[in-house]
N, C-alpha and C positions, 0 to 999 in steps of 0.2 A: 364564495368560491377561494379555496388557497391559489394562489398566482405561481403556478405550475414552471414557469421559464424563469423565474427569478435565483439567482445562485445566493447561497449562503454570504453573506458580510465576513462573519470571519470564522476563524478555527475553532471556537467554542460552539460557533452555529453548526458548523459541518459534523461537529463529534455528538450532535444530540442523539439519541436514539430512535427518534422518531422516523418513521419512512417518508422520504419525499421523491418526487419524480424526478428532480434533480440529484439526488443519490442514485438512484436505480438508472439513469443513463449514464452518470458517471462510473458506476462499476460495470456497465456494461460495455462501453467504450475503452475505459481504462484499465480495469480490471478490479477485483478485489484488493482491499487492503486486509492483512491480516498479520498478527502479532509473532515474531519469531519466538522458538523455545529459547528458553535462555540456557547459555549465555550467548547465542547465536545473536551477531551484528554485524554491520558492513559499512566501511566509507564509502560514500556516495562521490559523485564528480566533484562536488564543491568541498570534498573534504569533510563532512557532516557526518558523525555517526548514527547509525540507522539501524533501529530493531522492528522496524514495520515496512514491509514490503507491498508491491502491487503484484499480484501473482495473474498470469495470464489462464484463466479458468477455461478458457477454450481449450486449450493446449494439452491434448490427452498422451503426448508423449513426456510433458514435464511430470516427472514422477519425485520430483523433489524441489525443495526452495530453492536451490541454486539454480535449477535448470526451468522453474517456473516463474522466476523473478523477471518484473519488466523492466528495471533498470538497466540501462544502456550498459555501464560500468560497473558490477557491484563488486568492490576489493574485501575479502574477509578481513575483518578486526579480529586481531588474537584477543581471547578472550583475556581478562585481568589475574584469572588464577592460574596462569601459566608461571 
């Protein structure tokens, strides 16, 4: 039997396509992580550029990525094409 409570050891293991109970619980509690459509991105609180966000799947009022984003402070990063 697969150990259900073991957290994946590294990012590569977390990004595997196979389902695990850990991934299901993480998505349920933290929100699902989705790729933003190009060229959209933002800077997180630590000034890292991000093009993926966790969204509040349970929030029916969130009609766009900005409102659905789970990040506390998502600041828009202008596209390099401007």
